[in-house]
C-alpha positions in Angstrom: 0.0 0.0 0.0 1.4 3.4 -1.0 2.0 6.0 1.7 1.1 9.6 1.2 4.0 11.2 3.0 3.2 13.8 5.6 6.8 13.7 6.7 10.0 14.3 4.9 12.1 11.9 7.0 10.9 8.8 8.8 13.3 7.6 11.4 13.4 4.0 12.7 14.8 3.6 16.2 15.8 0.1 17.3 16.2 -0.4 21.1 18.6 -2.5 23.0 17.7 -5.9 24.6 20.4 -8.4 23.7 18.8 -11.6 22.2 15.4 -9.9 22.2 16.8 -7.8 19.3 15.9 -10.5 16.8 12.4 -9.1 17.1 13.6 -6.1 15.2 13.8 -8.3 12.1 10.1 -9.1 12.2 9.3 -5.5 12.9 11.2 -4.2 9.9 9.6 -6.9 7.7 6.1 -5.9 8.8 6.8 -2.2 8.2 8.1 -2.9 4.7 5.1 -5.1 3.9 2.8 -2.3 4.9 4.7 0.0 2.5 6.5 1.9 5.2 10.2 2.4 4.5 12.3 4.5 6.9 14.7 7.1 5.7 17.2 6.8 8.6 17.9 4.2 11.3 19.4 4.6 14.8 20.0 1.8 17.2 21.4 0.9 20.6 23.2 -2.3 21.4 21.5 -5.2 19.5 19.4 -2.5 17.8 22.6 -1.0 16.4 23.7 -4.4 15.1 20.4 -5.1 13.4 20.1 -1.5 12.2 23.5 -1.6 10.6 22.7 -4.8 8.8 19.4 -3.4 7.6 21.1 -0.1 6.5 23.5 -2.3 4.5 20.7 -4.2 2.8 21.6 -7.5 4.4 18.4 -8.2 6.4 17.8 -11.5 4.5 21.3 -12.7 5.3 20.8 -11.8 9.0 17.5 -13.6 9.3 18.8 -16.7 7.7 21.9 -16.7 10.0 20.0 -16.1 13.3 17.3 -18.7 12.6 20.1 -21.4 12.2 21.6 -20.6 15.7 21.4 -23.3 18.3 22.2 -23.0 22.0 25.4 -24.9 21.4 26.5 -22.5 18.6 25.7 -19.5 20.7 27.8 -20.7 23.6 30.7 -21.4 21.3 30.4 -17.9 19.8 30.6 -16.3 23.2 34.3 -16.6 23.9 35.0 -16.6 27.7 37.8 -14.5 29.1 38.9 -13.1 32.5 39.7 -9.5 31.8 37.5 -6.6 30.8 34.4 -8.7 30.6 33.1 -12.2 31.0 32.7 -12.5 27.2 35.2 -11.3 24.6 32.7 -11.1 21.7 35.4 -11.4 19.1 33.9 -14.5 17.4 30.5 -12.9 17.1 31.9 -9.6 15.7 34.1 -11.5 13.3 30.9 -13.0 11.6 29.7 -9.4 11.0 33.1 -8.1 10.1 33.3 -10.6 7.3 30.0 -9.5 6.0 30.7 -5.8 6.2 34.2 -6.2 4.8 35.6 -2.9 6.1 32.5 -0.8 5.2 32.3 2.6 6.7 29.0 4.1 8.1 29.0 6.7 5.4 28.9 3.9 2.8 25.7 2.3 4.0 22.6 2.5 1.9 20.9 4.9 4.4 21.9 7.2 7.3 22.8 5.3 10.4 23.8 6.0 14.0 24.9 3.6 16.8 24.6 4.8 20.3 27.3 4.1 22.9 28.3 5.4 26.4 31.6 6.8 27.5 32.8 4.7 30.4 34.6 7.4 32.2 32.1 10.2 31.9 28.8 8.4 31.3 28.1 10.6 28.4 26.0 9.4 25.5 27.7 9.4 22.1 26.3 8.9 18.6 28.6 7.0 16.3 27.9 8.3 12.8 31.3 7.9 11.1 34.2 5.5 10.9 33.9 1.7 10.5 30.5 0.1 10.9 31.8 -2.9 12.8 33.7 -0.7 15.3 30.6 1.3 16.0 28.4 -1.7 16.5 31.0 -3.4 18.7 31.1 -0.4 21.0 27.3 -0.1 21.2 26.9 -3.8 22.3 29.6 -3.7 24.9 27.4 -4.6 28.0 29.5 -3.8 31.1 30.8 -6.9 32.9 29.9 -9.1 29.9 31.6 -7.7 26.9 34.9 -5.9 26.9 34.8 -2.1 26.4 36.0 -0.6 23.1 38.7 2.1 22.8 37.8 4.7 20.3 39.8 7.9 19.8 41.2 7.6 23.3 37.8 7.0 25.0 36.6 3.7 26.4 33.0 3.0 25.1 30.4 0.6 26.5 26.8 -0.3 25.7 24.5 2.5 24.7 21.8 1.0 26.9 23.5 2.6 29.9 22.5 6.1 28.6 19.8 5.7 25.9 18.3 2.3 25.4 15.7 3.5 22.8 17.5 6.4 21.1 14.7 8.6 19.9 16.9 11.7 20.4 19.5 10.3 18.0 16.9 10.0 15.3 15.6 13.5 16.0 19.2 14.7 15.8 19.4 13.1 12.4 16.5 15.3 11.3 13.8 12.7 11.4 10.4 14.4 11.8 8.5 11.2 12.4 10.0 8.5 14.6 8.9 4.9 14.9 10.6 3.3 17.9 10.8 -0.4 18.9 11.2 -0.9 22.7 12.1 -4.5 23.6 12.0 -4.2 27.3 8.4 -3.2 28.2 7.3 -6.4 30.0 10.4 -8.2 31.2 10.2 -7.6 35.0 8.2 -10.7 35.7 5.0 -8.7 35.0 5.0 -7.5 38.6 5.6 -3.9 37.8 3.0 -3.4 35.2 -0.8 -3.1 35.7 -2.0 -4.2 32.3 -4.8 -6.7 31.7 -4.0 -10.3 31.6 -4.3 -11.7 28.1 -4.9 -15.4 27.4 -2.3 -16.5 24.9 -2.5 -19.6 22.6 -0.1 -22.4 23.3 3.2 -22.4 21.6 3.3 -24.5 18.4 6.2 -26.4 19.8 4.2 -27.9 22.6 3.1 -31.5 22.0 0.5 -33.4 24.0 1.6 -36.8 25.4 -0.7 -39.3 24.0 -2.2 -41.8 26.4 -2.3 -45.5 25.5 -5.9 -46.5 24.8 -7.4 -49.8 23.7 -10.5 -48.3 22.2 -11.9 -45.0 20.9 -10.8 -41.9 22.8 -13.4 -40.4 25.1 -13.4 -37.2 27.1 -13.6 -37.7 30.9 -14.6 -34.4 32.6 -13.0 -35.6 35.9 -9.7 -36.7 34.3 -6.6 -34.6 34.9 -5.5 -32.3 32.1 -3.1 -33.7 29.5 0.6 -33.4 30.3 2.7 -31.2 28.1 5.9 -32.8 26.9 8.9 -30.5 27.7 11.8 -31.0 25.4 15.0 -31.7 27.3 17.9 -29.5 26.3 21.1 -31.1 25.1 24.2 -31.2 27.3 26.7 -28.7 26.0 30.1 -30.1 25.5 33.5 -28.5 24.9 35.6 -29.5 21.9 37.5 -31.8 24.2 34.3 -33.6 25.1 34.0 -32.2 28.6 30.8 -30.3 29.5 30.6 -26.5 29.8 30.1 -25.2 33.4 26.6 -25.6 34.8 25.8 -21.8 34.6 26.1 -22.1 30.8 23.8 -25.1 30.5 20.2 -24.3 29.6 17.5 -25.6 31.9 14.4 -27.3 30.5 12.3 -24.3 31.5 14.6 -21.9 29.7 14.8 -24.1 26.7 11.0 -24.3 26.1 9.2 -21.3 27.8 7.0 -18.9 25.8 8.9 -15.8 24.8 5.7 -13.7 25.5 5.3 -14.7 29.1 7.7 -13.7 31.9 8.9 -16.6 34.1 7.3 -16.9 37.5 9.5 -15.8 40.5 11.6 -18.7 41.8 12.7 -19.5 45.4 16.0 -20.8 44.2 19.1 -18.7 44.6 19.8 -17.1 41.2 22.9 -18.1 39.4 25.6 -15.6 38.6 24.5 -15.2 35.0 20.8 -14.9 36.0 21.7 -12.2 38.5 23.7 -10.2 35.9 21.0 -10.7 33.3 18.1 -9.6 35.5 20.1 -6.6 36.8 20.6 -5.5 33.2 16.9 -5.9 32.6 16.0 -3.7 35.5 18.5 -1.0 34.4 17.2 -1.1 30.8 13.5 -0.8 31.9 14.1 2.1 34.2 16.3 4.1 31.9 14.0 3.4 28.9 11.0 4.7 30.8 12.8 7.9 31.9 14.2 8.7 28.4 10.9 7.9 26.6 9.0 10.1 29.0 11.1 13.1 28.0 11.7 12.2 24.4 8.7 10.3 23.2 8.5 8.6 19.8 5.6 9.4 17.4 4.9 5.6 17.3 6.1 3.2 20.0 6.1 -0.5 19.2 6.5 -2.9 22.1 6.8 -6.6 21.3 5.9 -9.0 24.1 9.2 -10.6 25.0 9.0 -11.0 28.8 9.7 -14.7 28.6 12.9 -14.3 26.5 16.3 -14.0 28.3 19.1 -11.7 27.1 21.2 -14.8 26.1 18.4 -16.6 24.2 19.9 -15.9 20.8 18.9 -19.4 19.6 15.2 -18.4 19.9 15.1 -16.2 16.8 12.0 -17.5 15.2 9.5 -16.7 18.0 11.2 -13.3 18.6 10.9 -12.4 14.9 7.2 -13.5 15.0 6.6 -11.2 18.0 8.3 -8.3 16.4 6.1 -8.7 13.3 2.9 -9.1 15.4 3.7 -6.0 17.4 4.0 -3.8 14.3 0.8 -5.4 12.8 -1.1 -4.5 15.9 0.1 -0.9 15.6 -0.5 -0.5 11.9 -3.8 1.5 12.3 -2.0 4.0 14.5 1.0 4.1 12.1 -1.2 4.7 9.1 -3.2 7.4 11.0 0.1 9.1 11.8 1.6 8.9 8.4 -1.5 9.0 6.2 -2.4 6.5 3.5 -3.8 6.9 0.0 
């Protein structure tokens, strides 16, 4: 459907959220299918990575790559180290470095900015020149997890510390209509949000365990409900055949839960990785709320990703589906804002 442009420059803002960022792929797909093509893109953290790939015209390649990821391949891509951060990130970045092949930001097919944070001063910085890969690597450098990046004598870390959904960056790039995607709206176990409870259909991956019967199947109203078969995650092994440490092994719950539904609070002591991940989630939600209150987008898209952890990079397909669904739900508002023929 053609769009009668009321605005000269439409800006797409892609927020941070680690593995939840694969939802950006679905959101962009849905916008394009509705005839809405942004003129500029700005992103923070995983939003910067997806935004850079999109601005380079490589969204098809990215979707194909992420949908092939497994938990095992994700763990092997996250190279462990003891200095600067728990994860080096070199293997992941090398995948994208090979794709961009030294491309500079100015050579992308559309204006692009990656948001990072100066580690010493806490200042927000918009990276709009230099190498694409260097800018993205700085924007995704989550403190404590990925090593900081030295750029022009300044150590840079994740842009989510200062601006998780960088509407201001898009405005600074002269976007007069901003469509923003916030990935962190419902990730705090649902306990901090007063919205209505929505019944969701079961995941397509759930399979009912069939009972053995000697005759035709009948429905017994007093019988217990059928049991859902939960797939057991594989044991992750190092190349030498020994298992990875327990905190890197996925649990059955993590392996099969619905990406739309936050997990219930647990009485078990959180693991180190869980504590770090949930602390990052809290920070992201609080900063996002504060920034969006003062710098609102014209259209705010919020996929339901409360059941997806920041390291669930292997769960791209349901995340992409949620990104698409969130845009489709907002299409009436988007069309009312932009105007349609």
